[in-house]
N, CA, C and O atoms as a Tripos MOL2 file, in Angstrom:
@<TRIPOS>MOLECULE
protein
  292   291    73     0     0
PROTEIN
NO_CHARGES

@<TRIPOS>ATOM
      1 N           0.9910   -1.2430   -0.1120 N.3       1 MET1
      2 CA         -0.0440    0.0280    0.0110 C.3       1 MET1
      3 C           0.8570    1.2210    0.0650 C.2       1 MET1
      4 O           1.7110    1.3870    0.9360 O.2       1 MET1
      5 N           0.6140    2.0230   -0.9030 N.am      2 SER2
      6 CA          1.3800    3.3800   -1.0250 C.3       2 SER2
      7 C           0.7690    4.4560   -0.2110 C.2       2 SER2
      8 O          -0.4540    4.5840   -0.1630 O.2       2 SER2
      9 N           1.6720    5.3240    0.5050 N.am      3 THR3
     10 CA          1.2380    6.3690    1.3060 C.3       3 THR3
     11 C           1.1010    7.7070    0.3900 C.2       3 THR3
     12 O           1.9520    7.9630   -0.4610 O.2       3 THR3
     13 N           0.1030    8.4460    0.5940 N.am      4 LYS4
     14 CA         -0.1420    9.7270   -0.2430 C.3       4 LYS4
     15 C           0.7180   10.7410    0.4430 C.2       4 LYS4
     16 O           0.6170   10.9170    1.6580 O.2       4 LYS4
     17 N           1.5440   11.4000   -0.2810 N.am      5 HIS5
     18 CA          2.3580   12.3860    0.3890 C.3       5 HIS5
     19 C           1.8690   13.8230   -0.2440 C.2       5 HIS5
     20 O           1.6880   14.0690   -1.4360 O.2       5 HIS5
     21 N           1.7100   14.6750    0.8420 N.am      6 ARG6
     22 CA          1.2770   16.0620    0.4410 C.3       6 ARG6
     23 C           2.5160   16.7770   -0.0520 C.2       6 ARG6
     24 O           3.5450   16.8820    0.6150 O.2       6 ARG6
     25 N           2.3350   17.2780   -1.3140 N.am      7 ASP7
     26 CA          3.3080   18.0900   -2.0620 C.3       7 ASP7
     27 C           3.3670   19.4790   -1.5040 C.2       7 ASP7
     28 O           2.4610   20.2930   -1.6860 O.2       7 ASP7
     29 N           4.5090   19.7410   -0.7860 N.am      8 ILE8
     30 CA          4.7150   21.1520   -0.2570 C.3       8 ILE8
     31 C           5.8450   21.8490   -0.9800 C.2       8 ILE8
     32 O           6.2950   22.8560   -0.4330 O.2       8 ILE8
     33 N           6.3620   21.4680   -2.1130 N.am      9 ARG9
     34 CA          7.4370   22.0270   -2.8650 C.3       9 ARG9
     35 C           7.2280   23.4150   -3.2030 C.2       9 ARG9
     36 O           8.1580   24.2200   -3.2460 O.2       9 ARG9
     37 N           5.8970   23.7430   -3.4700 N.am     10 ASP10
     38 CA          5.5940   25.1680   -3.9030 C.3      10 ASP10
     39 C           4.9620   25.9700   -2.8000 C.2      10 ASP10
     40 O           4.4530   27.0670   -3.0330 O.2      10 ASP10
     41 N           4.9920   25.3920   -1.5080 N.am     11 ALA11
     42 CA          4.4090   26.0520   -0.3860 C.3      11 ALA11
     43 C           5.4820   27.2250    0.1020 C.2      11 ALA11
     44 O           6.6780   27.1590   -0.1830 O.2      11 ALA11
     45 N           4.9850   28.1480    0.7620 N.am     12 SER12
     46 CA          5.7560   29.3760    1.3190 C.3      12 SER12
     47 C           6.8380   28.7030    2.1590 C.2      12 SER12
     48 O           6.7190   27.5790    2.6460 O.2      12 SER12
     49 N           7.9410   29.5200    2.2880 N.am     13 ASP13
     50 CA          8.9850   29.1500    3.2050 C.3      13 ASP13
     51 C           8.4110   28.9530    4.7170 C.2      13 ASP13
     52 O           8.8230   28.0950    5.4980 O.2      13 ASP13
     53 N           7.5170   29.7810    4.9540 N.am     14 GLU14
     54 CA          6.9000   29.8540    6.3520 C.3      14 GLU14
     55 C           6.1400   28.5490    6.7020 C.2      14 GLU14
     56 O           6.1940   27.9740    7.7890 O.2      14 GLU14
     57 N           5.3650   28.1390    5.5310 N.am     15 GLU15
     58 CA          4.6120   26.8560    5.6300 C.3      15 GLU15
     59 C           5.4730   25.5840    5.7200 C.2      15 GLU15
     60 O           5.1400   24.6000    6.3810 O.2      15 GLU15
     61 N           6.5860   25.6780    5.0160 N.am     16 LYS16
     62 CA          7.5920   24.6370    4.9490 C.3      16 LYS16
     63 C           8.1200   24.4550    6.4460 C.2      16 LYS16
     64 O           8.1940   23.3720    7.0270 O.2      16 LYS16
     65 N           8.4820   25.7260    6.9810 N.am     17 GLU17
     66 CA          9.2290   25.6920    8.2960 C.3      17 GLU17
     67 C           8.3040   25.1800    9.3460 C.2      17 GLU17
     68 O           8.6830   24.4680   10.2760 O.2      17 GLU17
     69 N           7.0920   25.5650    9.1630 N.am     18 ARG18
     70 CA          6.0020   25.1430   10.2840 C.3      18 ARG18
     71 C           5.9710   23.5830   10.1900 C.2      18 ARG18
     72 O           5.9640   22.9630   11.2540 O.2      18 ARG18
     73 N           5.9530   22.9410    9.0890 N.am     19 ILE19
     74 CA          5.8110   21.4930    8.9350 C.3      19 ILE19
     75 C           7.0930   20.8610    9.4080 C.2      19 ILE19
     76 O           7.0460   19.8700   10.1370 O.2      19 ILE19
     77 N           8.2100   21.3780    9.0360 N.am     20 TYR20
     78 CA          9.6020   20.8930    9.4930 C.3      20 TYR20
     79 C           9.6340   21.0000   10.9230 C.2      20 TYR20
     80 O          10.2490   20.1030   11.5000 O.2      20 TYR20
     81 N           9.0870   21.9340   11.6530 N.am     21 GLU21
     82 CA          9.0850   22.0990   13.1440 C.3      21 GLU21
     83 C           8.2400   21.0920   13.6320 C.2      21 GLU21
     84 O           8.5730   20.5940   14.7070 O.2      21 GLU21
     85 N           7.2120   20.6750   13.0830 N.am     22 GLN22
     86 CA          6.1690   19.6730   13.6310 C.3      22 GLN22
     87 C           6.9780   18.2820   13.6130 C.2      22 GLN22
     88 O           6.9210   17.5080   14.5690 O.2      22 GLN22
     89 N           7.7480   18.0150   12.4380 N.am     23 ILE23
     90 CA          8.4260   16.7840   12.3400 C.3      23 ILE23
     91 C           9.5590   16.6670   13.2450 C.2      23 ILE23
     92 O           9.8900   15.5800   13.7200 O.2      23 ILE23
     93 N          10.2480   17.9170   13.5310 N.am     24 ASP24
     94 CA         11.3460   17.8560   14.5870 C.3      24 ASP24
     95 C          10.8570   17.5560   15.8580 C.2      24 ASP24
     96 O          11.4400   16.7210   16.5500 O.2      24 ASP24
     97 N           9.7600   18.1920   16.2870 N.am     25 GLU25
     98 CA          9.2090   17.9370   17.6310 C.3      25 GLU25
     99 C           8.8350   16.4150   17.8200 C.2      25 GLU25
    100 O           9.0760   15.8770   18.9000 O.2      25 GLU25
    101 N           8.3010   15.7740   16.8760 N.am     26 LEU26
    102 CA          7.9840   14.3760   16.9340 C.3      26 LEU26
    103 C           9.3320   13.6200   17.0460 C.2      26 LEU26
    104 O           9.4590   12.6670   17.8160 O.2      26 LEU26
    105 N          10.2940   14.0530   16.2880 N.am     27 TYR27
    106 CA         11.6800   13.4000   16.2770 C.3      27 TYR27
    107 C          12.2460   13.4780   17.5090 C.2      27 TYR27
    108 O          12.7910   12.4640   17.9450 O.2      27 TYR27
    109 N          12.2270   14.6530   18.2800 N.am     28 ARG28
    110 CA         12.7720   14.8260   19.6400 C.3      28 ARG28
    111 C          12.1040   13.9150   20.6860 C.2      28 ARG28
    112 O          12.7090   13.4410   21.6480 O.2      28 ARG28
    113 N          10.7300   13.7010   20.3980 N.am     29 LYS29
    114 CA          9.9390   12.7490   21.2260 C.3      29 LYS29
    115 C          10.2600   11.2210   20.8960 C.2      29 LYS29
    116 O           9.5620   10.3320   21.3830 O.2      29 LYS29
    117 N          11.2490   10.9650   20.1240 N.am     30 GLY30
    118 CA         11.5830    9.5810   19.6980 C.3      30 GLY30
    119 C          10.8050    8.9810   18.6800 C.2      30 GLY30
    120 O          10.8060    7.7500   18.6450 O.2      30 GLY30
    121 N          10.1020    9.6430   17.7940 N.am     31 LYS31
    122 CA          9.3720    9.1530   16.7620 C.3      31 LYS31
    123 C          10.3200    8.9830   15.5300 C.2      31 LYS31
    124 O          11.1200    9.8800   15.2640 O.2      31 LYS31
    125 N          10.2480    7.8910   14.8020 N.am     32 PRO32
    126 CA         11.1030    7.7470   13.6300 C.3      32 PRO32
    127 C          10.7310    8.6320   12.5220 C.2      32 PRO32
    128 O           9.5580    8.9410   12.3150 O.2      32 PRO32
    129 N          11.7080    9.0430   11.8060 N.am     33 VAL33
    130 CA         11.5040    9.8800   10.6110 C.3      33 VAL33
    131 C          12.3310    9.3170    9.4610 C.2      33 VAL33
    132 O          13.5550    9.1870    9.4770 O.2      33 VAL33
    133 N          11.4510    8.9750    8.3920 N.am     34 LYS34
    134 CA         12.0440    8.3940    7.1870 C.3      34 LYS34
    135 C          12.0710    9.4990    6.0880 C.2      34 LYS34
    136 O          11.0690   10.1570    5.8080 O.2      34 LYS34
    137 N          13.3540    9.6710    5.4470 N.am     35 VAL35
    138 CA         13.4230   10.5570    4.3360 C.3      35 VAL35
    139 C          14.0540    9.6720    3.2130 C.2      35 VAL35
    140 O          15.0930    9.0340    3.3830 O.2      35 VAL35
    141 N          13.3060    9.6890    1.9980 N.am     36 ARG36
    142 CA         13.7590    9.0180    0.8720 C.3      36 ARG36
    143 C          13.7780    9.9390   -0.3460 C.2      36 ARG36
    144 O          13.0070   10.8960   -0.4150 O.2      36 ARG36
    145 N          14.6590    9.6510   -1.3080 N.am     37 GLU37
    146 CA         14.5540   10.2150   -2.5630 C.3      37 GLU37
    147 C          13.3460    9.9100   -3.2510 C.2      37 GLU37
    148 O          13.0100    8.7260   -3.2860 O.2      37 GLU37
    149 N          12.5120   10.9120   -3.8970 N.am     38 HIS38
    150 CA         11.3720   10.7080   -4.4930 C.3      38 HIS38
    151 C          11.7430   10.0640   -5.9090 C.2      38 HIS38
    152 O          12.8230   10.3330   -6.4350 O.2      38 HIS38
    153 N          10.8990    9.2810   -6.4590 N.am     39 ARG39
    154 CA         11.1260    8.6910   -7.7520 C.3      39 ARG39
    155 C          11.3060    9.7540   -8.9070 C.2      39 ARG39
    156 O          11.9010    9.4540   -9.9420 O.2      39 ARG39
    157 N          10.8020   10.9320   -8.7050 N.am     40 SER40
    158 CA         11.0800   11.9270   -9.7040 C.3      40 SER40
    159 C          12.4640   12.4990   -9.7430 C.2      40 SER40
    160 O          12.8870   13.1720  -10.6820 O.2      40 SER40
    161 N          13.1200   12.2010   -8.7020 N.am     41 GLY41
    162 CA         14.6060   12.4490   -8.7350 C.3      41 GLY41
    163 C          15.0290   13.6120   -7.8750 C.2      41 GLY41
    164 O          14.1340   14.3120   -7.4020 O.2      41 GLY41
    165 N          16.2710   13.8960   -7.6200 N.am     42 PHE42
    166 CA         16.7950   14.8870   -6.9230 C.3      42 PHE42
    167 C          16.2900   16.3080   -7.4700 C.2      42 PHE42
    168 O          16.2480   16.4910   -8.6870 O.2      42 PHE42
    169 N          15.9220   17.2760   -6.6050 N.am     43 PRO43
    170 CA         15.9720   17.2440   -5.1450 C.3      43 PRO43
    171 C          14.7970   16.8420   -4.3980 C.2      43 PRO43
    172 O          14.6840   17.1410   -3.2100 O.2      43 PRO43
    173 N          13.8360   16.1210   -5.0800 N.am     44 ALA44
    174 CA         12.7080   15.7470   -4.3840 C.3      44 ALA44
    175 C          12.8070   14.7570   -3.3830 C.2      44 ALA44
    176 O          13.4560   13.7590   -3.6990 O.2      44 ALA44
    177 N          12.2840   14.7980   -2.1740 N.am     45 VAL45
    178 CA         12.2920   13.7890   -1.1560 C.3      45 VAL45
    179 C          11.0090   13.6510   -0.5570 C.2      45 VAL45
    180 O          10.2180   14.5940   -0.5640 O.2      45 VAL45
    181 N          10.7110   12.4420    0.0120 N.am     46 THR46
    182 CA          9.5630   12.1410    0.8190 C.3      46 THR46
    183 C          10.0880   12.0950    2.2370 C.2      46 THR46
    184 O          11.2040   11.6910    2.5610 O.2      46 THR46
    185 N           9.1250   12.5700    3.0630 N.am     47 VAL47
    186 CA          9.3720   12.5820    4.5120 C.3      47 VAL47
    187 C           8.2210   11.9970    5.3280 C.2      47 VAL47
    188 O           7.1210   12.5490    5.2830 O.2      47 VAL47
    189 N           8.3910   11.0630    5.9660 N.am     48 ASP48
    190 CA          7.3240   10.3140    6.7340 C.3      48 ASP48
    191 C           7.6670   10.3160    8.2730 C.2      48 ASP48
    192 O           8.7220    9.8600    8.7160 O.2      48 ASP48
    193 N           6.6950   10.8600    9.0250 N.am     49 CYS49
    194 CA          6.7650   10.7710   10.3970 C.3      49 CYS49
    195 C           5.3680   10.7890   11.0070 C.2      49 CYS49
    196 O           4.6030   11.7400   10.8490 O.2      49 CYS49
    197 N           5.0490    9.6280   11.7550 N.am     50 GLU50
    198 CA          3.7660    9.5550   12.3390 C.3      50 GLU50
    199 C           2.7280    9.8520   11.1450 C.2      50 GLU50
    200 O           2.7780    9.2140   10.0930 O.2      50 GLU50
    201 N           1.7780   10.8750   11.3850 N.am     51 ASP51
    202 CA          0.7200   11.0940   10.4860 C.3      51 ASP51
    203 C           1.1140   12.0940    9.3990 C.2      51 ASP51
    204 O           0.3000   12.4680    8.5550 O.2      51 ASP51
    205 N           2.4830   12.5520    9.4400 N.am     52 ILE52
    206 CA          2.8550   13.6140    8.5180 C.3      52 ILE52
    207 C           3.5760   12.9360    7.2380 C.2      52 ILE52
    208 O           4.6180   12.3210    7.4650 O.2      52 ILE52
    209 N           3.1790   12.9930    6.1390 N.am     53 HIS53
    210 CA          3.6610   12.6010    4.9170 C.3      53 HIS53
    211 C           3.7740   13.6020    3.7860 C.2      53 HIS53
    212 O           2.8010   13.9940    3.1410 O.2      53 HIS53
    213 N           5.0140   13.9860    3.5880 N.am     54 ILE54
    214 CA          5.1550   15.2310    2.7400 C.3      54 ILE54
    215 C           6.1240   14.7570    1.5510 C.2      54 ILE54
    216 O           6.8900   13.7980    1.6430 O.2      54 ILE54
    217 N           5.9780   15.5560    0.4440 N.am     55 LEU55
    218 CA          7.0020   15.5340   -0.5210 C.3      55 LEU55
    219 C           7.5430   16.9110   -0.7020 C.2      55 LEU55
    220 O           6.7650   17.8100   -1.0200 O.2      55 LEU55
    221 N           8.7260   17.1360   -0.5370 N.am     56 THR56
    222 CA          9.2980   18.5100   -0.4350 C.3      56 THR56
    223 C          10.7110   18.4820   -1.2590 C.2      56 THR56
    224 O          11.0350   17.5340   -1.9740 O.2      56 THR56
    225 N          11.3930   19.4830   -1.0900 N.am     57 ASP57
    226 CA         12.7240   19.5270   -1.8710 C.3      57 ASP57
    227 C          13.8220   19.4950   -0.6970 C.2      57 ASP57
    228 O          13.7140   20.2060    0.3030 O.2      57 ASP57
    229 N          14.7900   18.6900   -0.8890 N.am     58 SER58
    230 CA         15.8850   18.6000    0.0810 C.3      58 SER58
    231 C          16.6630   19.8090    0.2960 C.2      58 SER58
    232 O          17.3230   19.9870    1.3190 O.2      58 SER58
    233 N          16.5870   20.6760   -0.7050 N.am     59 LEU59
    234 CA         17.4570   22.0340   -0.4960 C.3      59 LEU59
    235 C          16.7670   22.8230    0.5630 C.2      59 LEU59
    236 O          17.4350   23.2590    1.5010 O.2      59 LEU59
    237 N          15.4880   23.0430    0.4920 N.am     60 SER60
    238 CA         14.8480   23.8900    1.5330 C.3      60 SER60
    239 C          14.8960   23.0910    2.9820 C.2      60 SER60
    240 O          15.0860   23.7430    4.0090 O.2      60 SER60
    241 N          14.7370   21.8160    3.0220 N.am     61 LEU61
    242 CA         15.0470   21.1360    4.1170 C.3      61 LEU61
    243 C          16.4800   21.2880    4.8020 C.2      61 LEU61
    244 O          16.6430   21.5590    5.9920 O.2      61 LEU61
    245 N          17.4010   21.0930    3.9540 N.am     62 GLU62
    246 CA         18.7610   21.4760    4.4220 C.3      62 GLU62
    247 C          18.9570   22.8980    4.9570 C.2      62 GLU62
    248 O          19.5590   23.0680    6.0170 O.2      62 GLU62
    249 N          18.4900   23.8740    4.2860 N.am     63 VAL63
    250 CA         18.5140   25.2910    4.7470 C.3      63 VAL63
    251 C          17.8940   25.3680    5.9860 C.2      63 VAL63
    252 O          18.5260   25.9270    6.8820 O.2      63 VAL63
    253 N          16.7540   24.9100    6.2350 N.am     64 TRP64
    254 CA         15.9130   24.8480    7.5520 C.3      64 TRP64
    255 C          16.6440   24.2010    8.5570 C.2      64 TRP64
    256 O          16.6180   24.6990    9.6820 O.2      64 TRP64
    257 N          17.3920   23.0210    8.3250 N.am     65 TYR65
    258 CA         18.2140   22.3310    9.2460 C.3      65 TYR65
    259 C          19.4050   23.2340    9.7980 C.2      65 TYR65
    260 O          19.5830   23.4950   10.9870 O.2      65 TYR65
    261 N          20.1590   23.6500    8.7750 N.am     66 LYS66
    262 CA         21.3200   24.5370    9.0510 C.3      66 LYS66
    263 C          20.8970   25.6950    9.9030 C.2      66 LYS66
    264 O          21.6300   26.0240   10.8360 O.2      66 LYS66
    265 N          19.8410   26.3090    9.6830 N.am     67 THR67
    266 CA         19.1780   27.5000   10.3840 C.3      67 THR67
    267 C          18.9000   27.0050   11.9150 C.2      67 THR67
    268 O          19.2590   27.6460   12.9030 O.2      67 THR67
    269 N          18.2850   25.9110   11.9460 N.am     68 LYS68
    270 CA         17.8500   25.3270   13.3300 C.3      68 LYS68
    271 C          19.0500   24.9740   13.9760 C.2      68 LYS68
    272 O          19.1390   25.3180   15.1550 O.2      68 LYS68
    273 N          19.9560   24.3890   13.4900 N.am     69 ARG69
    274 CA         21.1880   24.1100   14.2890 C.3      69 ARG69
    275 C          21.8990   25.2000   14.8050 C.2      69 ARG69
    276 O          22.4740   25.1200   15.8910 O.2      69 ARG69
    277 N          21.9090   26.3130   14.0510 N.am     70 LYS70
    278 CA         22.6220   27.6320   14.5770 C.3      70 LYS70
    279 C          21.7940   28.1770   15.7230 C.2      70 LYS70
    280 O          22.3290   28.7410   16.6780 O.2      70 LYS70
    281 N          20.5470   28.0130   15.6280 N.am     71 GLY71
    282 CA         19.6790   28.5260   16.7830 C.3      71 GLY71
    283 C          19.7640   27.7340   17.9410 C.2      71 GLY71
    284 O          19.6690   28.2930   19.0340 O.2      71 GLY71
    285 N          19.9440   26.4060   17.8640 N.am     72 ASP72
    286 CA         20.3120   25.4790   19.1040 C.3      72 ASP72
    287 C          21.6950   25.5620   19.7130 C.2      72 ASP72
    288 O          21.9640   24.9320   20.7360 O.2      72 ASP72
    289 N          22.5960   26.3550   19.0790 N.am     73 GLU73
    290 CA         23.9660   26.3460   19.6270 C.3      73 GLU73
    291 C          23.9670   27.3780   20.7050 C.2      73 GLU73
    292 O          24.9930   27.5960   21.3490 O.2      73 GLU73
@<TRIPOS>BOND
     1     1     2 1
     2     2     3 1
     3     3     4 2
     4     3     5 am
     5     5     6 1
     6     6     7 1
     7     7     8 2
     8     7     9 am
     9     9    10 1
    10    10    11 1
    11    11    12 2
    12    11    13 am
    13    13    14 1
    14    14    15 1
    15    15    16 2
    16    15    17 am
    17    17    18 1
    18    18    19 1
    19    19    20 2
    20    19    21 am
    21    21    22 1
    22    22    23 1
    23    23    24 2
    24    23    25 am
    25    25    26 1
    26    26    27 1
    27    27    28 2
    28    27    29 am
    29    29    30 1
    30    30    31 1
    31    31    32 2
    32    31    33 am
    33    33    34 1
    34    34    35 1
    35    35    36 2
    36    35    37 am
    37    37    38 1
    38    38    39 1
    39    39    40 2
    40    39    41 am
    41    41    42 1
    42    42    43 1
    43    43    44 2
    44    43    45 am
    45    45    46 1
    46    46    47 1
    47    47    48 2
    48    47    49 am
    49    49    50 1
    50    50    51 1
    51    51    52 2
    52    51    53 am
    53    53    54 1
    54    54    55 1
    55    55    56 2
    56    55    57 am
    57    57    58 1
    58    58    59 1
    59    59    60 2
    60    59    61 am
    61    61    62 1
    62    62    63 1
    63    63    64 2
    64    63    65 am
    65    65    66 1
    66    66    67 1
    67    67    68 2
    68    67    69 am
    69    69    70 1
    70    70    71 1
    71    71    72 2
    72    71    73 am
    73    73    74 1
    74    74    75 1
    75    75    76 2
    76    75    77 am
    77    77    78 1
    78    78    79 1
    79    79    80 2
    80    79    81 am
    81    81    82 1
    82    82    83 1
    83    83    84 2
    84    83    85 am
    85    85    86 1
    86    86    87 1
    87    87    88 2
    88    87    89 am
    89    89    90 1
    90    90    91 1
    91    91    92 2
    92    91    93 am
    93    93    94 1
    94    94    95 1
    95    95    96 2
    96    95    97 am
    97    97    98 1
    98    98    99 1
    99    99   100 2
   100    99   101 am
   101   101   102 1
   102   102   103 1
   103   103   104 2
   104   103   105 am
   105   105   106 1
   106   106   107 1
   107   107   108 2
   108   107   109 am
   109   109   110 1
   110   110   111 1
   111   111   112 2
   112   111   113 am
   113   113   114 1
   114   114   115 1
   115   115   116 2
   116   115   117 am
   117   117   118 1
   118   118   119 1
   119   119   120 2
   120   119   121 am
   121   121   122 1
   122   122   123 1
   123   123   124 2
   124   123   125 am
   125   125   126 1
   126   126   127 1
   127   127   128 2
   128   127   129 am
   129   129   130 1
   130   130   131 1
   131   131   132 2
   132   131   133 am
   133   133   134 1
   134   134   135 1
   135   135   136 2
   136   135   137 am
   137   137   138 1
   138   138   139 1
   139   139   140 2
   140   139   141 am
   141   141   142 1
   142   142   143 1
   143   143   144 2
   144   143   145 am
   145   145   146 1
   146   146   147 1
   147   147   148 2
   148   147   149 am
   149   149   150 1
   150   150   151 1
   151   151   152 2
   152   151   153 am
   153   153   154 1
   154   154   155 1
   155   155   156 2
   156   155   157 am
   157   157   158 1
   158   158   159 1
   159   159   160 2
   160   159   161 am
   161   161   162 1
   162   162   163 1
   163   163   164 2
   164   163   165 am
   165   165   166 1
   166   166   167 1
   167   167   168 2
   168   167   169 am
   169   169   170 1
   170   170   171 1
   171   171   172 2
   172   171   173 am
   173   173   174 1
   174   174   175 1
   175   175   176 2
   176   175   177 am
   177   177   178 1
   178   178   179 1
   179   179   180 2
   180   179   181 am
   181   181   182 1
   182   182   183 1
   183   183   184 2
   184   183   185 am
   185   185   186 1
   186   186   187 1
   187   187   188 2
   188   187   189 am
   189   189   190 1
   190   190   191 1
   191   191   192 2
   192   191   193 am
   193   193   194 1
   194   194   195 1
   195   195   196 2
   196   195   197 am
   197   197   198 1
   198   198   199 1
   199   199   200 2
   200   199   201 am
   201   201   202 1
   202   202   203 1
   203   203   204 2
   204   203   205 am
   205   205   206 1
   206   206   207 1
   207   207   208 2
   208   207   209 am
   209   209   210 1
   210   210   211 1
   211   211   212 2
   212   211   213 am
   213   213   214 1
   214   214   215 1
   215   215   216 2
   216   215   217 am
   217   217   218 1
   218   218   219 1
   219   219   220 2
   220   219   221 am
   221   221   222 1
   222   222   223 1
   223   223   224 2
   224   223   225 am
   225   225   226 1
   226   226   227 1
   227   227   228 2
   228   227   229 am
   229   229   230 1
   230   230   231 1
   231   231   232 2
   232   231   233 am
   233   233   234 1
   234   234   235 1
   235   235   236 2
   236   235   237 am
   237   237   238 1
   238   238   239 1
   239   239   240 2
   240   239   241 am
   241   241   242 1
   242   242   243 1
   243   243   244 2
   244   243   245 am
   245   245   246 1
   246   246   247 1
   247   247   248 2
   248   247   249 am
   249   249   250 1
   250   250   251 1
   251   251   252 2
   252   251   253 am
   253   253   254 1
   254   254   255 1
   255   255   256 2
   256   255   257 am
   257   257   258 1
   258   258   259 1
   259   259   260 2
   260   259   261 am
   261   261   262 1
   262   262   263 1
   263   263   264 2
   264   263   265 am
   265   265   266 1
   266   266   267 1
   267   267   268 2
   268   267   269 am
   269   269   270 1
   270   270   271 1
   271   271   272 2
   272   271   273 am
   273   273   274 1
   274   274   275 1
   275   275   276 2
   276   275   277 am
   277   277   278 1
   278   278   279 1
   279   279   280 2
   280   279   281 am
   281   281   282 1
   282   282   283 1
   283   283   284 2
   284   283   285 am
   285   285   286 1
   286   286   287 1
   287   287   288 2
   288   287   289 am
   289   289   290 1
   290   290   291 1
   291   291   292 2
@<TRIPOS>SUBSTRUCTURE
     1 MET1         2 RESIDUE 1 A MET
     2 SER2         6 RESIDUE 1 A SER
     3 THR3        10 RESIDUE 1 A THR
     4 LYS4        14 RESIDUE 1 A LYS
     5 HIS5        18 RESIDUE 1 A HIS
     6 ARG6        22 RESIDUE 1 A ARG
     7 ASP7        26 RESIDUE 1 A ASP
     8 ILE8        30 RESIDUE 1 A ILE
     9 ARG9        34 RESIDUE 1 A ARG
    10 ASP10       38 RESIDUE 1 A ASP
    11 ALA11       42 RESIDUE 1 A ALA
    12 SER12       46 RESIDUE 1 A SER
    13 ASP13       50 RESIDUE 1 A ASP
    14 GLU14       54 RESIDUE 1 A GLU
    15 GLU15       58 RESIDUE 1 A GLU
    16 LYS16       62 RESIDUE 1 A LYS
    17 GLU17       66 RESIDUE 1 A GLU
    18 ARG18       70 RESIDUE 1 A ARG
    19 ILE19       74 RESIDUE 1 A ILE
    20 TYR20       78 RESIDUE 1 A TYR
    21 GLU21       82 RESIDUE 1 A GLU
    22 GLN22       86 RESIDUE 1 A GLN
    23 ILE23       90 RESIDUE 1 A ILE
    24 ASP24       94 RESIDUE 1 A ASP
    25 GLU25       98 RESIDUE 1 A GLU
    26 LEU26      102 RESIDUE 1 A LEU
    27 TYR27      106 RESIDUE 1 A TYR
    28 ARG28      110 RESIDUE 1 A ARG
    29 LYS29      114 RESIDUE 1 A LYS
    30 GLY30      118 RESIDUE 1 A GLY
    31 LYS31      122 RESIDUE 1 A LYS
    32 PRO32      126 RESIDUE 1 A PRO
    33 VAL33      130 RESIDUE 1 A VAL
    34 LYS34      134 RESIDUE 1 A LYS
    35 VAL35      138 RESIDUE 1 A VAL
    36 ARG36      142 RESIDUE 1 A ARG
    37 GLU37      146 RESIDUE 1 A GLU
    38 HIS38      150 RESIDUE 1 A HIS
    39 ARG39      154 RESIDUE 1 A ARG
    40 SER40      158 RESIDUE 1 A SER
    41 GLY41      162 RESIDUE 1 A GLY
    42 PHE42      166 RESIDUE 1 A PHE
    43 PRO43      170 RESIDUE 1 A PRO
    44 ALA44      174 RESIDUE 1 A ALA
    45 VAL45      178 RESIDUE 1 A VAL
    46 THR46      182 RESIDUE 1 A THR
    47 VAL47      186 RESIDUE 1 A VAL
    48 ASP48      190 RESIDUE 1 A ASP
    49 CYS49      194 RESIDUE 1 A CYS
    50 GLU50      198 RESIDUE 1 A GLU
    51 ASP51      202 RESIDUE 1 A ASP
    52 ILE52      206 RESIDUE 1 A ILE
    53 HIS53      210 RESIDUE 1 A HIS
    54 ILE54      214 RESIDUE 1 A ILE
    55 LEU55      218 RESIDUE 1 A LEU
    56 THR56      222 RESIDUE 1 A THR
    57 ASP57      226 RESIDUE 1 A ASP
    58 SER58      230 RESIDUE 1 A SER
    59 LEU59      234 RESIDUE 1 A LEU
    60 SER60      238 RESIDUE 1 A SER
    61 LEU61      242 RESIDUE 1 A LEU
    62 GLU62      246 RESIDUE 1 A GLU
    63 VAL63      250 RESIDUE 1 A VAL
    64 TRP64      254 RESIDUE 1 A TRP
    65 TYR65      258 RESIDUE 1 A TYR
    66 LYS66      262 RESIDUE 1 A LYS
    67 THR67      266 RESIDUE 1 A THR
    68 LYS68      270 RESIDUE 1 A LYS
    69 ARG69      274 RESIDUE 1 A ARG
    70 LYS70      278 RESIDUE 1 A LYS
    71 GLY71      282 RESIDUE 1 A GLY
    72 ASP72      286 RESIDUE 1 A ASP
    73 GLU73      290 RESIDUE 1 A GLU
């Protein structure tokens, strides 16, 4: 059975950040996060965590993560 991923590649940076924050919060609670290259190829990736299933671009995810890490220091 295939999971339907919500395509957020064209969403605003603010919307993507909100979703990435939700995933990060679940991750910090010990929930597994799966990131896979999408069949359409780079830079599209699918991210699955609990009830969140998204299709996004790895580039915005990397920018968010780098910014998040700087804020955590």
